Structures are given as C-alpha cells and as structure tokens.
C-alpha positions in Angstrom: -15.7 -14.9 -8.4 -18.3 -16.6 -10.6 -19.7 -18.4 -7.6 -20.0 -15.2 -5.5 -23.4 -13.7 -5.6 -23.0 -10.9 -3.1 -20.0 -8.7 -2.2 -19.8 -6.7 1.0 -17.4 -3.8 1.2 -15.9 -1.9 4.1 -15.4 1.8 3.4 -12.4 3.4 5.2 -9.1 2.2 3.8 -11.0 -0.2 1.6 -13.3 1.7 -0.9 -11.7 5.0 0.2 -8.0 5.3 0.9 -6.6 8.2 2.9 -3.3 10.0 3.1 -2.2 7.9 6.0 0.3 10.4 7.4 -2.2 13.2 7.3 -5.0 11.2 9.0 -2.8 9.7 11.6 -1.0 12.9 12.4 -4.4 14.6 13.2 -5.4 11.6 15.3 -2.1 11.8 17.1 -2.6 15.5 17.8 -6.0 14.8 19.4 -4.3 12.3 21.7 -1.6 14.8 22.5 -4.0 17.6 23.2 -5.9 15.4 25.6 -2.9 14.4 27.6 -1.6 18.0 27.7 -4.9 19.0 29.3 -4.4 16.2 31.9 -1.0 17.8 32.7 1.1 15.1 31.1 4.5 16.4 29.8 3.9 15.5 26.1 4.5 18.9 24.5 7.7 17.8 22.9 6.3 14.6 21.4 5.9 14.3 17.6 4.2 11.8 15.4 6.6 9.6 13.4 4.7 7.9 10.6 7.7 5.5 10.1 7.8 4.3 13.7 5.0 1.8 13.7 3.5 -0.4 11.0 0.5 -2.7 10.7 1.0 -6.3 11.9 3.0 -5.5 15.0 1.8 -6.5 18.5 1.8 -4.5 21.7 2.8 -6.4 24.8 0.8 -4.4 27.5 2.4 -6.4 30.3 5.9 -5.2 29.5 5.3 -2.0 27.5 6.9 -3.5 24.4 6.2 -3.4 20.7 7.0 -6.7 19.0 7.1 -8.5 15.7 6.5 -12.3 15.7 6.8 -15.0 13.1 4.0 -17.3 12.0 4.6 -19.7 14.9 4.2 -16.8 17.5 7.9 -16.7 18.3 9.0 -13.1 18.9 11.7 -12.0 16.4 12.2 -8.4 17.3 11.1 -6.2 20.3 11.1 -2.6 21.2 10.6 -1.2 24.7 9.2 2.3 24.5 11.0 3.8 21.6 14.2 1.8 21.9 14.9 -1.5 20.1 15.8 -4.2 22.5 19.1 -6.1 21.9 18.8 -9.7 20.7 20.0 -10.9 24.1 17.5 -8.7 25.9 14.5 -9.8 23.9 15.6 -13.5 24.0 15.9 -13.3 27.8 12.4 -11.9 28.2 10.6 -13.9 25.5 12.5 -17.1 24.9 9.7 -19.1 26.5 6.8 -16.9 25.2 4.5 -17.7 22.3 2.0 -15.1 21.1 -1.7 -16.0 21.7 -4.1 -13.2 20.7 -6.8 -14.8 22.9 -4.8 -13.4 25.8 -5.7 -9.7 26.4 -2.1 -9.0 27.1 -1.4 -8.9 23.4 -2.9 -6.1 21.2 -2.6 -6.8 17.5 -2.2 -3.6 15.3 -4.8 -4.7 12.7 -5.1 -1.6 10.5 -3.6 1.7 9.4 -5.7 3.4 12.0 -3.4 1.8 14.6 -0.3 3.9 13.7 -1.0 6.9 15.9 -2.1 4.7 18.7 1.1 2.6 18.6 3.4 5.6 18.2 1.8 7.5 21.2 1.9 4.4 23.4 5.6 3.7 22.9 6.5 7.4 23.5 4.4 7.4 26.7 6.1 4.2 27.9 9.4 6.2 27.8 7.8 8.9 30.0 6.3 6.3 32.4 9.7 4.7 32.8 11.1 8.1 33.7 8.2 8.6 36.2 7.3 11.8 34.3 3.6 11.0 34.1 1.8 12.5 37.1 -0.3 9.4 37.8 0.3 5.9 39.1 -0.1 3.6 36.0 1.2 0.3 34.8 1.9 -0.5 31.2 -1.5 -2.1 30.7 -3.3 0.9 32.3 -1.3 3.2 30.0 -2.5 1.4 26.9 -6.1 1.4 28.1 -5.9 5.2 28.6 -4.5 5.7 25.1 -7.1 3.5 23.6 -10.0 5.1 25.5 -8.9 8.7 24.6 -8.5 7.7 20.9 -11.9 6.0 20.8 -13.5 9.1 22.4 -12.0 11.3 19.7 -13.5 9.2 17.0 -16.9 8.9 18.7 -17.1 12.6 19.2 -16.6 13.0 15.5 -14.2 15.9 15.7 -11.6 14.3 13.5 -14.2 13.2 10.9 -15.7 16.6 10.8 -12.3 18.0 9.8 -12.1 15.5 7.0 -15.6 16.2 5.7 -14.7 19.9 5.6 -11.5 19.3 3.6 -11.6 15.9 2.0 -9.0 16.9 -0.7 -6.4 17.0 2.1 -7.1 13.5 3.3 -8.6 11.4 0.5 -6.7 9.8 -2.3 -9.0 9.7 -5.3 -9.0 6.5 -7.4 -11.0 6.6 -10.6 -10.7 2.8 -11.1 -12.4 1.8 -7.8 -15.9 2.9 -8.8 -15.3 1.2 -12.2 -14.5 -2.1 -10.5 -17.7 -2.0 -8.5 -19.7 -1.0 -11.6 -18.4 -4.1 -13.4 -19.5 -6.3 -10.5 -22.9 -4.6 -10.1 -23.7 -4.9 -13.9 -22.6 -8.6 -13.7 -25.4 -9.2 -11.3 -23.5 -9.3 -8.0 -25.4 -7.8 -5.1 -23.2 -5.1 -3.6 -23.5 -4.2 0.0 -21.7 -1.4 1.9 -21.1 -2.4 5.5 -19.1 0.2 7.4 -18.7 1.3 11.1 -18.8 4.9 10.0 -22.0 6.9 10.6 -24.3 8.1 7.8 -23.3 11.7 8.2 -19.7 10.8 7.4 -20.3 7.9 4.9 -22.6 9.9 2.5 -20.3 13.0 2.0 -17.2 10.8 1.7 -18.6 8.3 -0.8 -20.1 11.2 -2.8 -16.7 13.0 -2.9 -14.7 9.8 -3.8 -17.1 8.1 -6.2 -19.7 10.3 -7.9 -17.3 12.2 -10.1 -16.1 8.9 -11.8 -19.6 7.4 -12.4 -21.6 7.7 -15.6 -23.8 10.8 -15.9 -26.9 10.5 -13.8 -25.5 7.9 -11.4 -24.4 8.3 -7.8 -22.5 5.9 -5.5 -25.8 4.8 -4.0 -26.8 3.3 -7.4 -23.9 0.8 -7.0 -25.2 -0.8 -3.8 -28.2 -2.9 -3.2 -28.0 -2.3 0.5 -26.1 0.2 2.6 -25.4 -0.5 6.3 -23.7 2.1 8.4 -22.8 2.1 12.1 -22.4 -1.6 11.8 -20.3 -1.9 15.0 -18.0 -4.6 13.5 -16.9 -7.1 14.7 -20.2 -7.3 16.7 -22.1 -7.1 13.4 -20.8 -10.6 12.6 -21.1 -12.1 16.1 -24.2 -10.8 18.0 -27.8 -10.0 17.4 -28.6 -6.3 17.2 -31.6 -4.6 15.6 -31.7 -2.8 12.2 -32.8 0.8 12.0 -33.7 2.5 8.8 -32.2 5.9 8.0 -35.1 7.8 6.5 -33.6 11.1 5.5 -30.2 12.8 4.7 -30.0 14.1 8.3 -29.8 10.6 9.6 -33.3 10.3 11.2 -33.9 6.8 12.4 -36.9 4.5 12.7 -37.0 0.9 13.9 -37.0 -1.6 11.1 -38.8 -4.9 11.0 -39.2 -7.4 8.1 -37.3 -7.7 4.9 -34.5 -5.3 4.0 -35.4 -3.2 1.0 -33.1 -2.7 -1.9 -31.6 0.8 -2.1 -32.4 1.7 1.5 -29.9 2.7 4.2 -29.8 0.9 7.5 -27.9 1.3 10.8 -26.7 -1.5 12.9 -28.1 -4.9 12.4 -26.6 -8.3 12.2 -24.9 -10.4 9.5 -27.1 -13.4 10.2 -30.2 -11.4 9.4 -28.5 -10.1 6.3 -27.9 -13.6 5.1 -31.5 -14.5 5.6 -32.6 -11.5 3.5 -30.1 -12.3 0.8 -31.1 -16.0 0.9 -27.5 -16.9 0.4 -25.1 -19.2 2.2 -21.7 -18.0 3.5 -19.6 -19.4 0.6 -21.7 -17.2 -1.8 -20.8 -14.0 0.0 -17.5 -12.2 -0.2 -16.6 -9.5 2.3 -13.8 -7.1 1.5 -12.1 -5.0 4.2 -8.8 -3.8 5.6 -9.1 -4.8 9.2 -7.5 -8.2 9.9 -9.8 -9.0 12.8 -13.0 -7.0 12.4 -13.3 -7.6 8.6 -11.6 -10.9 7.9 -10.9 -13.0 10.9 -14.3 -12.9 12.5 -16.2 -13.1 9.2 -14.4 -16.3 8.2 -14.3 -17.8 11.7 -18.0 -17.2 12.6 -19.9 -17.1 9.3 -17.6 -18.9 6.8 -18.1 -16.0 4.3 -15.4 -15.7 1.7 -13.0 -12.9 2.6 -10.6 -10.5 0.9 -8.1 -8.4 2.8 -6.9 -5.0 1.5 -3.2 -4.4 2.3 -2.2 -1.1 0.7 1.4 -1.4 2.0 2.0 -4.3 -0.4 2.7 -1.9 -3.2 5.6 -0.3 -1.5 6.9 -3.7 -0.4 6.8 -5.1 -3.9 8.7 -2.1 -5.2 11.3 -2.5 -2.4 11.6 -6.2 -3.2 12.1 -5.5 -6.9 14.7 -2.9 -6.3 16.6 -5.3 -4.1 16.3 -8.2 -6.5 20.0 -8.2 -7.8 21.3 -7.8 -4.2 19.0 -10.7 -3.1 20.4 -12.9 -5.8 23.9 -12.1 -4.6 22.9 -12.8 -1.0 21.4 -16.2 -2.0 24.5 -17.1 -4.0 26.7 -16.2 -1.0 24.5 -18.2 1.4 24.7 -21.2 -0.9 28.5 -21.0 -0.8 28.4 -20.6 3.0 26.3 -23.7 3.3 28.8 -25.6 1.2 31.7 -24.5 3.3 29.8 -25.3 6.5 29.2 -28.8 5.3 32.9 -29.2 4.5 33.9 -27.8 7.9 31.4 -30.1 9.7 32.4 -33.2 7.8 36.1 -32.6 8.7 35.2 -32.0 12.3 33.3 -35.3 12.3 36.3 -37.1 10.8 38.6 -35.7 13.5 36.1 -36.9 16.1 36.0 -40.4 14.7 39.8 -40.6 14.5 40.1 -39.4 18.1 37.6 -42.0 19.3 38.8 -44.8 17.0 35.6 -45.7 15.2 34.4 -45.9 11.6 37.9 -45.2 10.3 37.3 -45.4 6.6 39.3 -42.4 5.3 43.0 -42.0 4.7 43.2 -38.2 5.3 46.2 -37.3 7.5 45.8 -35.2 10.6 47.8 -32.4 9.0 45.5 -32.3 5.9 42.4 -32.3 8.1 43.7 -29.3 10.1 44.6 -27.5 6.8 41.1 -28.1 5.5 39.5 -27.0 8.8 41.5 -23.7 8.7 40.7 -23.1 5.0 36.9 -23.6 5.7 37.0 -21.3 8.7 38.7 -18.5 6.8 36.3 -18.9 3.9 33.4 -18.6 6.2 34.8 -15.6 7.9 35.2 -13.8 4.5 31.7 -14.9 3.4 30.2 -13.5 6.6 31.8 -10.1 5.9 30.1 -10.0 2.5 26.8 -11.5 3.8 26.3 -9.3 6.9 25.5 -5.9 5.1 23.3 -7.6 2.5 21.4 -9.6 5.2 20.9 -6.4 7.2 19.5 -4.6 4.1 17.2 -7.6 3.5 15.7 -7.3 7.0 15.2 -3.5 6.6 13.4 -3.7 3.2 10.3 -1.4 3.2 10.7 -0.4 6.9 14.0 0.4 8.6 12.8 -0.9 12.0 10.5 -3.7 11.2 11.2 -4.9 7.7 8.7 -6.4 5.3 5.1 -6.6 6.5 4.7 -10.3 5.6 8.1 -11.4 6.7 9.8 -11.9 10.1 13.4 -12.7 9.1 13.4 -15.6 6.7 10.0 -16.8 8.0 6.5 -15.5 7.4 5.3 -12.9 9.9 2.4 -13.4 12.3 0.4 -11.1 10.1 1.1 -13.4 7.1 0.0 -16.4 9.2 -3.3 -14.6 9.9 -3.8 -13.7 6.2 -3.2 -17.3 5.1 -5.6 -18.6 7.7 -8.5 -16.2 7.3 -8.3 -14.4 4.0 -9.3 -16.2 0.8 -7.5 -13.5 -1.2 -5.5 -10.4 -0.4 -4.6 -7.5 -2.6 -3.4 -3.9 -2.3 -6.6 -2.1 -3.5 -10.2 -2.8 -4.6 -9.4 -1.6 -8.1 -7.2 -4.6 -8.6 -10.4 -6.5 -9.3 -10.2 -4.9 -12.7 -7.2 -7.2 -13.5 -9.6 -10.1 -13.5 -13.4 -10.3 -14.3 -16.5 -10.8 -12.1 -16.8 -14.2 -13.8 -13.2 -15.5 -13.1 -12.3 -18.6 -11.0 -9.5 -17.6 -8.6 -7.3 -20.6 -7.9 -4.7 -20.6 -5.2 -1.2 -21.6 -6.3 0.2 -25.0 -5.2 1.6 -24.7 -1.7 5.3 -25.5 -1.3 7.0 -27.7 1.3 10.7 -27.6 2.3 11.4 -30.9 0.6 9.9 -29.8 -2.7 13.3 -28.2 -3.7 14.9 -31.5 -3.7 17.3 -30.6 -0.9 15.4 -32.1 2.0 16.4 -35.2 3.9 
C-alpha cells in the first residue's frame, strides 16, 4: 500500500453494499413483469436467492448452469432448475473445457447476476416444456433475459425505487468512510469510478457516507476525482470523451484539458486519467466487485493493481469454522482410507507377481494374501460409510447446491483461478483496509506445491 499513490473505487457492492435479496428480488420482479406482458406463463415463478451464486457459468448452448474447477473442467451441472446426474454431466462435458473467450459461456461475475441466473434457469424449464409462445433456442433465451434486465437498469425504474427508500436496500457501514478517510489523509488520491449515473450516485453516497464523516465534511471531500457513467469495462479499453457535470441536476458540458480536482465527470477513459494523474499502472489500485469489469480488464490491459471485493467470503469463513471439527474427522478418515488402499493395492500386486512368476521376493502364502485382501476391502467399505456423509456436508458448505465459492470439490473453483490470476488482493469489504494501514507492505504468502507436504513422489 505504501507504493500506491492513487486508489480508484467502484460504488455498487464495493463502497455501498446492498441487501442482496431485496435488490435482486425487485430486479427479478421487473423481469417477470416484462415476460408476463409478452404473454409468457411466468406468473407462478418466484425468486429464490439461494438458487444461484456468483462464480457460476451459464452454458447458453445447452441451457445449463455449471460450476468448473481452476482448469476449466466442469464439476457440477444443472439443466434448467434440475441438477444433472454425475453420469449425465460427464457424458455431456467429458471433453469440454471452459474458455470464457467463447461467447457460449457467460460468467456470473457479480451479485447483480443472481436474478438473471435464476430467471434464466426457470425459463429453460418452460422452454423445454414448449410453454413459451415463441420459437427460441437456449442462447436466444439468454439474450432475451439479458436485454430485458439491461433495459430495466437503463430506464432507471429500479434505481428510482432505491433512491426513494434507501433504508430498505442499503446496508450502512460506519467503518467504510473511515477507511477512505485514512487513505485520503495519508496522501492517497482517491477516485470514484462507477457505471452508475450522477442522479443515482450522489443521493446514495450521501445517504451511506455523510452521516459517518466529521462535521462539515461530505463524501465528495474524500475524492480527488469523481467519474460516473464510466461504462466499464469500456472505460479501461477504448477511448471515449470526458464530460463535466456542472450542476446537481446532471447538466453536461464537453471537457477538454486537465481534469480538475473536486470536479465530477462522466465517461472518459482510464488512459487519459493516468496521464492526468502522472502515474504508472503499478502506482494505481482499483477496488471493485466485478471480476471482469473491475479486475480482469484493469489488470490485463492497464496493469493497474487490483482488489476484488467478495462479500460472500464472510459467510464462507463462518461455515468453514463451524465445520472445522468435522473436517478434521474427515481428513483423519481419508488418511486411514489411503493407508488401507495402499495395503490393498500392494497385496493385489503381490498376487499378480505370483500368478505371473516374476519378482518373487516375499514369502506370504496365498491364503494370507486373500485374508489381507478381504480385511482391506471390509475396512474400506466401513470407512466409506463414515466418509460419505461428511464428504457430502463438505461439498455443501455455505451453499447447498454449489458449495463454497472458491472451491470445486477438493480443487479451487474457476472463480478462484480468476481471482489468483487477476486480483492482487481480495477481501470481503472495503472497511477491512482498517486492519492494516495506508503505509503497509502487503506480501503474498509463499505458494504451496503438492510435494511440499513431504508425501510426493
């Protein structure tokens, strides 16, 4: 942090966190109302906040929702709202690797994706039943859902409801403004870069921040520059002009020349911002919740430092802690299973060698070998009965359908792979910066390899 001279912040689900279920339910209801007006039979559909989670991937070719590991292998799949059997998903995906460059795959990057994913899966069920009064494929169906949801956001109806009743949607956090105040007073240039428009950004930041700041200060005093309507990820990848917002009503005028401290701008481009700051990419940290629009592109194109906000980590860490004793029991049983498997396999090898008359070094009788084989098989059967329920509980931690956000079985999830590749740091909330200082040096832990445990070959 001591080498960082400027910090950019996203707003939604970064500086301001929402009651996810409330926000996504309203978003879902807008989708539902639209499809009802189109004559689609969606009146019985309900939003389920536990159905979808961040980090999943939609397969628009097959109408599936999937979870993949860090190598892109698919570990679990759901068609519509029904989990596919292991045999079913293996048959469909055994030769498939996830490549997000292929438009077939849609990565659910953010908490804003939950209503989208839930509605899509439910509509797949209706499409399979031929209940939708249009001829659509799975890809067409996804594009329709995405287009309707984007239109609802663009028209501002949902945000107007939130502005009218922020107490229903916003989770107030006293420590977030304090964390930014520390950074600001330490000489860091703070920049707000959000896709939200000024008429939403201003009232929301006022509601969430001003009450916790020293007397006479407002949220605008924390930021050297404010950029709204940024159109991320395009803000980081293409050239677009800056406009200055000259009054509270959002009146615009074209901007040319140097960006002025304390002013509010719309649009623009990250390259022009760099020039104005006179900083290189490794001196700028950008903090956001969107894996692609805030972190992936920023790191890949500009080489800015990046921080990803993953609010779900808090529930996951709590679930892991509550499961700790059971996890230790599971690991102990798995160690015993490995020992019995090794014994079983060694005896099978000895039988093979005796049968084929080579490398005959032992003096174990056939009867003893058979007894030891039988003993090992019985031991493994009993262990599997103990292991199975614990292993199932382990895969359902935090989420009954999809498990832990950063895990896919025993391996890291595809989301974890993206985080490791593109995020310099990740944390559950901005206020966690209070656990360090604006002058700290954040060092990554030493990476581990399978042979580090001493059990490798």
